[in-house]
C-alpha positions in Angstrom: 11.1 30.3 0.6 12.4 27.3 -2.0 8.6 25.9 -3.9 8.1 22.5 -5.7 5.5 23.2 -8.2 3.5 20.4 -9.8 2.0 20.5 -13.0 -0.6 18.6 -14.6 0.9 15.1 -13.4 -0.6 12.1 -15.1 0.4 8.4 -14.2 -1.6 5.3 -15.1 -0.7 1.7 -14.4 -2.8 -0.9 -16.8 -6.4 0.3 -16.9 -6.0 2.2 -13.4 -5.6 6.0 -14.2 -3.1 6.8 -10.7 -3.1 10.5 -11.0 -5.0 12.3 -13.9 -4.0 16.1 -14.4 -2.8 16.6 -10.5 -1.5 20.0 -9.5 -0.1 21.3 -6.3 2.4 23.4 -4.8 4.8 22.2 -1.8 6.8 25.1 0.3 9.6 25.4 3.0 7.1 24.1 6.2 5.1 22.3 4.4 4.2 19.0 6.1 1.6 16.8 3.7 0.5 13.6 4.8 -0.6 11.5 1.8 -3.6 9.5 2.0 -6.1 7.2 -0.2 -6.6 3.7 -0.5 -4.4 1.0 -1.6 -3.8 1.0 -5.1 -4.6 4.7 -5.8 -1.1 6.0 -6.4 0.7 7.6 -3.5 3.7 5.8 -4.0 3.4 6.6 -7.7 3.3 10.4 -6.5 6.6 10.2 -4.3 8.0 8.4 -7.0 7.6 11.1 -9.6 8.3 14.0 -7.1 11.6 11.8 -6.3 12.3 11.5 -10.2 13.0 8.0 -9.7 9.9 7.1 -12.1 8.7 10.2 -13.6 5.2 10.7 -14.2 4.3 9.9 -17.5 3.1 13.6 -18.6 3.1 17.2 -16.7 6.3 18.8 -15.2 7.9 19.5 -11.8 9.8 22.5 -11.4 12.4 23.6 -8.7 15.1 26.0 -8.3 18.3 24.9 -9.2 19.3 24.0 -5.7 16.5 22.4 -4.7 17.3 18.9 -2.9 15.1 15.7 -2.4 15.5 13.3 -0.1 13.2 10.0 -0.4 12.9 7.0 2.1 11.4 4.3 -0.2 9.1 1.7 2.0 12.1 -1.0 1.1 15.5 1.3 1.3 18.0 0.4 -1.2 21.1 -1.0 0.4 24.4 -2.8 -0.4 24.1 -6.1 1.5 27.6 -6.7 1.8 28.4 -3.1 3.4 28.6 -2.6 6.9 25.5 -0.1 8.3 28.1 2.7 8.4 29.4 2.2 5.2 26.2 1.2 3.4 24.9 5.2 4.7 27.4 6.7 3.7 27.8 4.8 -0.1 24.0 7.1 -0.6 24.0 9.3 -2.8 22.8 12.0 -1.2 25.1 15.3 -1.9 26.5 15.3 1.6 28.0 11.6 0.9 29.0 12.4 -2.6 30.9 15.4 -0.9 32.5 13.1 1.7 33.7 10.6 -1.3 35.2 13.6 -3.0 37.4 15.0 -0.3 38.6 11.9 0.7 39.9 10.9 -2.7 41.7 14.2 -3.0 42.9 13.8 0.3 44.4 10.6 -1.3 45.6 12.3 -4.2 47.0 14.9 -2.2 49.4 13.0 0.0 50.5 10.8 -2.8 51.1 13.7 -4.3 51.7 17.0 -2.6 53.2 19.3 -5.7 50.4 18.7 -8.1 48.9 22.1 -8.5 45.8 20.5 -10.1 45.2 17.9 -7.4 46.3 20.9 -4.5 43.7 22.9 -6.1 41.0 20.1 -6.1 41.7 19.4 -2.6 41.1 23.0 -1.2 38.2 23.4 -3.1 36.7 20.4 -1.7 37.8 21.4 2.2 36.5 24.4 1.8 33.2 22.9 0.8 33.2 20.5 3.9 33.6 23.5 5.7 31.1 25.3 4.4 28.5 22.7 4.5 29.5 21.7 7.6 30.1 17.8 6.5 32.9 16.9 9.6 30.5 15.7 11.9 28.4 14.1 9.5 29.3 10.4 10.7 28.7 11.8 14.2 25.1 12.8 13.5 24.3 9.5 11.8 25.2 7.6 14.7 23.2 10.0 17.0 20.3 9.7 14.8 21.0 5.2 14.8 20.8 5.4 18.3 17.5 7.4 18.2 16.5 4.8 16.4 17.3 2.1 18.7 20.3 0.8 15.9 23.1 1.2 18.1 25.3 -1.8 16.5 26.7 0.1 13.5 29.5 -3.0 12.6 26.5 -5.1 11.6 26.8 -6.0 7.9 23.5 -5.0 6.0 23.0 -8.3 5.1 22.2 -9.6 9.1 19.8 -6.6 9.5 15.8 -7.3 9.6 13.1 -5.5 7.4 12.7 -3.0 10.2 16.5 -2.5 10.4 17.1 -1.5 7.4 14.2 0.6 7.5 16.1 2.7 10.1 19.3 2.5 8.1 17.8 4.4 5.2 15.6 7.0 7.9 19.1 8.0 9.1 21.1 8.0 5.7 17.8 10.6 4.4 17.5 12.6 8.0 21.2 13.7 8.0 20.8 15.6 4.4 18.3 17.5 5.8 17.3 18.3 2.3 14.6 21.0 1.3 11.9 18.4 0.5 11.9 15.0 2.6 9.6 12.2 1.3 9.0 9.5 3.8 7.1 6.4 2.5 5.5 4.6 5.8 8.7 6.1 8.3 7.0 4.9 11.0 6.8 0.9 9.7 8.9 -1.0 12.3 9.8 1.6 14.5 9.4 1.6 18.5 7.1 4.1 20.1 10.5 6.1 21.5 11.6 6.1 18.3 8.2 7.5 16.8 8.0 9.8 19.6 11.2 11.1 18.0 11.1 11.2 14.7 7.7 13.5 15.5 9.6 15.7 17.6 12.5 15.7 14.8 9.9 16.6 12.1 7.9 19.4 13.8 11.8 20.8 14.1 12.3 19.8 10.6 13.0 23.6 8.7 12.5 22.0 5.1 9.2 20.3 3.9 8.0 16.9 4.2 5.8 14.7 2.4 4.7 11.4 4.2 2.5 8.4 2.9 1.7 6.7 6.2 -1.3 4.5 8.0 -0.5 5.9 11.3 -3.3 8.3 12.4 -1.7 10.0 15.7 1.6 10.4 13.6 -0.5 12.2 11.2 -2.3 14.7 13.5 0.6 15.4 15.4 3.3 15.9 12.4 1.0 16.9 9.2 -0.8 20.5 8.7 -1.6 19.8 5.5 -3.6 16.6 3.7 -3.5 15.1 0.3 -6.2 12.8 -1.0 -5.7 10.7 -3.7 -8.9 9.2 -4.9 -9.9 8.0 -8.9 -7.0 9.6 -10.4 -8.1 13.1 -8.3 -6.1 15.1 -6.3 -8.1 16.8 -3.3 -6.2 18.8 -0.4 -6.9 20.1 3.0 -5.6 22.6 5.1 -4.8 20.7 8.5 -4.0 17.6 10.0 -5.8 14.2 10.2 -8.6 15.0 12.4 -9.5 18.5 10.2 -9.5 15.9 7.1 -11.9 13.6 8.5 -14.1 16.2 9.1 -13.6 18.5 6.0 -13.9 14.7 3.9 -17.3 14.2 5.2 -18.2 17.9 4.8 -17.5 17.6 1.0 -18.9 14.2 0.2 -21.9 15.3 1.7 -22.0 18.4 -0.4 -21.1 16.5 -3.9 -24.0 14.1 -2.6 -26.9 16.9 -2.6 -25.2 18.5 -5.7 -25.5 15.0 -7.8 -29.1 14.7 -6.2 -29.9 18.7 -7.8 -28.5 17.6 -10.7 -30.3 14.2 -11.1 -33.7 16.1 -10.7 -32.8 18.8 -13.1 -32.1 15.8 -15.5 -35.5 14.6 -15.1 -37.0 18.0 -15.8 -34.7 18.2 -18.7 -35.5 14.7 -20.1 -39.5 15.3 -19.6 -38.9 18.5 -21.9 -36.7 16.5 -24.7 -39.4 13.9 -25.0 -41.9 16.6 -25.9 -40.5 15.7 -29.5 -38.3 17.9 -31.9 -41.6 20.0 -33.1 -42.4 21.2 -29.5 -38.5 22.9 -29.4 -37.7 25.8 -31.0 -34.2 26.6 -32.8 -33.9 28.6 -30.5 -33.8 26.5 -27.6 -30.7 24.9 -28.9 -28.9 25.7 -26.1 -30.6 24.4 -23.7 -30.2 20.8 -25.8 -26.9 21.1 -25.5 -27.1 21.9 -21.5 -29.0 18.3 -22.1 -26.3 16.4 -23.8 -23.9 17.9 -20.8 -26.4 16.5 -17.6 -26.6 13.2 -19.8 -22.7 12.7 -19.8 -22.7 14.0 -16.0 -25.0 11.1 -14.7 -23.5 8.5 -12.5 -20.0 9.8 -13.0 -19.1 10.8 -9.4 -16.6 8.2 -7.9 -15.8 8.1 -4.4 -13.9 5.6 -2.3 -16.2 2.9 -1.1 -16.1 1.5 2.5 -15.2 -2.3 2.8 -18.3 -3.7 4.4 -17.5 -6.6 6.3 -20.6 -8.4 7.6 -19.4 -12.5 7.5 -20.5 -14.9 9.7 -18.2 -17.1 12.1 -17.6 -20.3 13.7 -18.9 -21.1 17.0 -16.4 -20.4 19.5 -16.7 -22.2 23.0 -15.8 -21.3 26.2 -12.1 -23.1 26.1 -9.9 -20.8 23.7 -6.0 -20.9 24.3 -4.4 -22.1 27.5 -0.7 -21.2 27.4 1.2 -23.3 30.4 4.7 -22.6 31.4 6.2 -22.0 28.2 10.0 -21.1 27.5 11.7 -20.5 24.5 15.2 -19.0 23.7 17.2 -18.5 20.4 20.6 -18.1 20.4 21.1 -17.0 24.0 18.3 -14.6 23.7 15.0 -15.2 26.1 11.8 -15.0 24.2 9.7 -16.8 26.5 10.5 -17.9 30.4 7.8 -19.8 32.3 4.9 -17.8 30.8 1.5 -18.7 31.5 -1.6 -16.7 30.2 -5.3 -18.0 29.8 -7.0 -16.4 26.7 -11.0 -16.9 27.0 -13.3 -16.2 24.5 -13.9 -12.4 23.1 -11.1 -11.2 24.5 -9.2 -8.2 23.0 -5.2 -8.7 23.5 -3.0 -6.2 22.1 1.4 -7.5 22.2 3.7 -4.9 22.0 7.1 -4.0 23.0 10.4 -3.2 21.5 11.1 -4.8 18.2 13.5 -8.2 17.8 11.9 -9.2 21.8 9.7 -11.7 20.7 6.2 -10.7 19.9 5.6 -12.6 16.3 7.1 -15.4 17.6 4.5 -16.0 20.6 1.7 -15.5 18.0 4.0 -18.3 15.7 3.9 -20.5 18.7 -0.4 -20.2 19.2 -0.7 -20.8 15.4 1.8 -24.1 15.7 4.5 -22.7 13.7 7.1 -22.5 16.1 7.7 -25.0 19.0 8.6 -24.1 22.6 11.5 -25.5 24.5 9.8 -26.2 27.4 5.8 -25.7 28.2 2.6 -26.5 26.2 -0.1 -24.4 24.6 -3.7 -25.8 24.0 -6.2 -25.2 22.0 -9.7 -25.3 22.0 -11.5 -28.1 20.0 -14.2 -25.6 18.8 -11.3 -23.0 17.8 -11.2 -21.8 14.5 -8.2 -19.8 13.6 -7.1 -17.2 11.3 -3.2 -15.6 11.4 -2.4 -12.9 9.4 1.0 -12.8 9.3 3.3 -9.7 8.6 4.3 -12.1 5.4 1.6 -12.4 2.8 1.5 -16.5 2.2 3.2 -17.3 -1.4 0.5 -16.2 -3.9 1.2 -17.6 -7.7 1.8 -14.2 -9.2 -0.2 -16.0 -12.3 -3.4 -16.3 -10.7 -6.4 -14.2 -11.1 -7.7 -12.4 -8.3 -11.0 -14.1 -8.6 -9.9 -17.7 -8.8 -7.2 -17.2 -5.5 -10.8 -16.4 -3.4 -12.7 -19.1 -5.2 -10.6 -21.5 -3.5 -11.8 -21.0 -0.2 -15.2 -20.7 -1.4 -17.1 -20.0 -4.2 -20.0 -17.6 -1.6 -20.0 -17.5 2.2 -23.4 -16.9 4.2 -22.9 -13.3 6.3 -24.3 -12.9 9.6 -28.1 -12.1 8.3 -27.9 -15.3 6.9 -27.3 -14.1 3.2 -25.7 -15.8 0.6 -23.0 -13.3 -0.9 -20.4 -14.7 -3.7 -16.9 -14.6 -4.3 -17.4 -11.7 -6.9 -19.5 -9.5 -4.8 -17.2 -9.9 -1.8 -14.4 -8.3 -4.2 -16.4 -5.7 -5.0 -16.9 -5.0 -1.1 -13.3 -5.2 -0.4 -12.9 -2.5 -3.3 -11.8 -4.8 -6.1 -14.4 -3.6 -8.8 -15.4 -6.2 -11.5 -12.8 -5.1 -14.0 -10.1 -6.0 -11.7 -11.6 -9.7 -10.6 -9.8 -11.5 -13.8 -6.4 -9.1 -12.7 -3.3 -11.3 -12.8 -1.9 -10.8 -8.9 1.4 -9.8 -9.9 -0.6 -6.4 -11.5 -1.6 -5.7 -7.8 0.3 -3.1 -5.6 1.7 -4.6 -2.2 -1.4 -2.6 -0.2 -4.2 -4.3 -3.0 -2.4 -7.8 -2.5 -2.4 -7.7 1.7 -6.3 -6.6 1.4 -6.9 -9.6 -0.9 -4.9 -12.0 1.7 -6.8 -10.6 4.3 -10.3 -11.2 3.0 -9.3 -14.6 2.0 -8.7 -15.2 5.7 -11.9 -13.8 6.7 -14.1 -15.4 4.3 -13.4 -18.9 5.9 -15.3 -17.3 9.3 -13.0 -17.7 11.9 -13.6 -17.3 15.6 -9.6 -16.3 16.8 -7.7 -13.9 14.8 -3.9 -13.3 15.0 -2.8 -10.3 13.5 0.8 -9.5 13.1 1.6 -6.0 12.5 -1.7 -5.4 10.4 -1.7 -1.4 10.2 2.0 -2.1 7.9 0.8 -2.6 4.6 -3.1 -1.6 4.9 -4.4 1.5 3.9 -6.1 4.0 6.7 -9.8 3.5 5.3 -9.0 -0.8 5.3 -8.3 0.1 8.8 -11.1 1.8 9.8 -13.5 -0.9 8.5 -10.8 -3.6 10.3 -11.1 -1.8 13.2 -15.2 -2.0 13.0 -15.2 -5.4 12.1 -13.1 -6.3 15.1 -15.3 -4.4 17.4 -18.8 -6.8 16.1 -16.3 -9.6 16.3 -18.0 -12.4 18.0 -14.7 -14.1 19.0 -11.2 -14.0 20.5 -8.8 -11.4 18.6 -4.9 -11.0 19.5 -3.0 -8.3 17.5 1.0 -7.0 17.8 1.1 -3.8 16.6 3.0 -0.6 17.2 0.0 1.5 15.7 -0.9 3.3 19.1 -4.3 4.4 16.9 -5.1 0.9 16.4 -4.1 -0.7 20.0 -6.3 2.1 21.3 -9.1 0.9 18.8 -9.2 -2.9 19.1 -7.3 -4.1 22.4 -8.4 -3.5 26.2 -5.5 -5.9 27.7 -2.0 -5.3 26.8 0.9 -7.5 26.8 3.9 -5.8 26.9 7.7 -7.7 26.0 10.4 -6.4 27.2 13.1 -8.4 26.0 15.1 -11.2 27.6 11.4 -12.8 28.7 10.4 -10.2 31.1 6.6 -9.4 30.2 4.3 -6.9 31.6 0.8 -6.9 31.5 -1.7 -4.1 32.0 -5.3 -3.3 31.2 -7.4 -0.8 29.4 -5.9 1.7 26.3 -2.4 1.7 25.3 -2.3 5.4 25.2 -2.9 5.8 29.1 -0.3 3.1 28.9 2.0 5.3 27.5 1.2 8.0 29.2 1.7 6.4 32.7 5.1 5.0 31.2 6.6 8.0 30.5 5.5 9.5 33.9 7.2 7.0 35.9 10.4 7.8 33.8 10.1 10.9 34.9 9.4 10.2 38.1 12.5 7.6 38.6 14.8 10.4 36.8 14.0 12.9 39.2 14.5 10.4 42.0 18.4 9.4 40.5 19.0 13.1 40.4 17.7 13.6 44.2 19.5 10.4 45.4 21.9 12.6 47.8 19.1 14.3 49.2 18.1 13.6 52.6 15.6 11.0 53.3 11.9 11.7 54.0 11.3 9.0 56.1 12.4 11.3 59.4 9.0 13.6 59.2 10.9 15.8 61.8 13.7 16.0 58.6 11.4 17.4 56.0 13.5 20.1 55.0 17.2 20.0 55.5 18.8 23.1 57.1 22.5 23.1 56.4 25.4 21.3 54.6 27.1 18.1 56.3 30.9 18.9 56.8 31.7 17.0 53.3 29.1 19.0 51.6 30.6 22.3 52.8 33.9 21.1 51.1 32.5 20.3 47.9 30.3 23.8 48.0 33.7 25.5 48.2 35.2 24.1 45.0 32.1 23.3 43.3 31.9 26.8 41.3 36.0 25.7 40.0 34.8 22.4 39.0 32.1 23.9 37.1 34.5 26.2 35.2 37.0 23.6 34.9 34.5 21.0 33.3 33.9 24.1 30.9 37.1 24.9 30.2 38.0 21.1 28.7 35.0 21.3 26.4 36.6 24.2 23.8 39.5 22.3 23.0 37.8 19.4 22.1 35.3 21.2 19.6 38.8 22.6 18.2 40.4 19.0 18.1 37.4 17.6 16.0 37.4 20.7 13.5 41.5 20.0 12.9 40.8 16.4 13.0 38.0 16.2 10.8 39.3 14.1 7.6 40.0 11.5 10.3 36.4 10.0 11.0 37.6 7.8 13.2 39.4 9.7 15.3 36.3 12.4 14.9 34.3 9.4 16.8 36.4 9.3 19.6 36.2 13.0 20.0 32.8 13.0 19.7 32.2 10.6 22.5 34.8 12.6 24.6 32.9 16.0 24.1 29.5 14.2 25.2 31.1 12.5 27.9 31.8 16.3 29.2 29.0 17.8 28.5 27.2 15.3 30.7 29.4 15.9 33.1 29.1 19.6 33.2 25.2 19.0 33.1 25.6 17.0 36.5 28.2 19.5 38.2 25.6 21.9 37.2 22.3 19.6 38.5 24.7 19.2 41.9 25.3 23.0 42.7 21.8 23.7 42.4 20.6 20.9 44.8 23.8 22.6 47.3 22.6 26.3 46.5 19.1 25.4 47.9 20.3 24.4 51.0 22.7 27.3 51.6 20.2 29.8 50.6 17.3 27.8 52.5 
């Protein structure tokens, strides 16, 4: 079992202590979820482990052959390369091996009599065999297919941010390192891809550390939770559900201990006030203990809750009415005769595959995108706030409190109380020392939190939220969900986060692409379960297309083979044997043509087709055998 041991890691950012003597052990099979408020150092910890930005102090120890794969939030890819070229240009050892082998092959072909060149080529060929690098291209293609990125001829520059993230994920997974570091791996993935990734990681042989806001993902993937809070690391055994319960118990115990400490301090303070004459020299130790207690008072820190108690503008009955809306880009249909009446207090979740037009619909409602046809009527009392995927441009040299004060110096909460901008910042986990901080010094998540606060203090009554879970931490999301539950207005949110949709939406609009839009009521995970069940039924029906119809009630079960089926039954076992015989030669050819990645791709396609044909023939044999034996 391989281990990574971190000891006394220390990192700071300005006045913040992100890692304060942090130590931990990672072993093979560990599935670690890293949680904490934005800006507490989650990505800093991953960077330190990966070595891309080492910690200022402490050390990380691993075996000499230990490998680490790191998926960053924004993978570094060459925009001029095509997808496959960019993946194979990665620094992972398997890609370096392939590049070295191809170079050695080229040199050997040019000068086969050079003994030094021959030796290098031979050694690299042996390593290609040992590390099974010949099938790397087909494995990458398989992963990209599962991640719904089949067009491998696209240049990286033409990809969306989400598509680039998938390319980076494939580049990391193909290496199968001892430790996978994944920074927000579910961002921009659709539900099929997330489900595939969950299963992939469940079966993964190495260790995994992931930073993610996706609570269902944490529940299904992790067996340990690392929580970063004010530089300290708290370790919990179990998944996210276990962590929530265990953390509540820890915080409660700390509060009890703090209360007892305060009581003891008051008692000792009274003793100290009796004066030096009343205290004997023998009680010097008690006096020292008093000073230690004094130092401890009020030092316990915990992540606060974001108290969102803002008022809002009155909302009339007429909110948004979308009539006969049509919109297309470059032949890709987004909306086609789309109609939707949105009323007050509705909670609408918009979801579906990437690139189908979900964000475009929000842009149209917000007046950013014009329709080709149709109209969108906005009610007179509507005061709309749009939390877009991309934060509005913020002057990097502006200070935090100045950015917020531009909207309002103070606001009125639901109880009629005045709240200053400084108080709001503190409620949103920006302590006083950060109020004068330049915005460029904030983390990405802190900027998003500040952006959200700026929208909410405008006291809107209609909220458009486009993928709000992508950059907000779990603590912020939890409070946002609570705020939305008490929000006396209309909420329309685009999201791929299953947990978030379950919490905030009771109506669903599902984009299927090319203008096809489905509607559903209820929780999103219930909808997903129905979809999976329907797909299973459809697959079963497709397999049984040759079975007799159930329309004839007297023919519930077929008793005999037809004449055509009798002929098929007579030869089907030979057909299966023939198909089985086609597979070994293809596999042998793949080994022989390992250096020709184009040929290897064609052979992989042949192998997939042969396996599919064999599976179909086996299913047919099972069907016919049931009739023969029945």
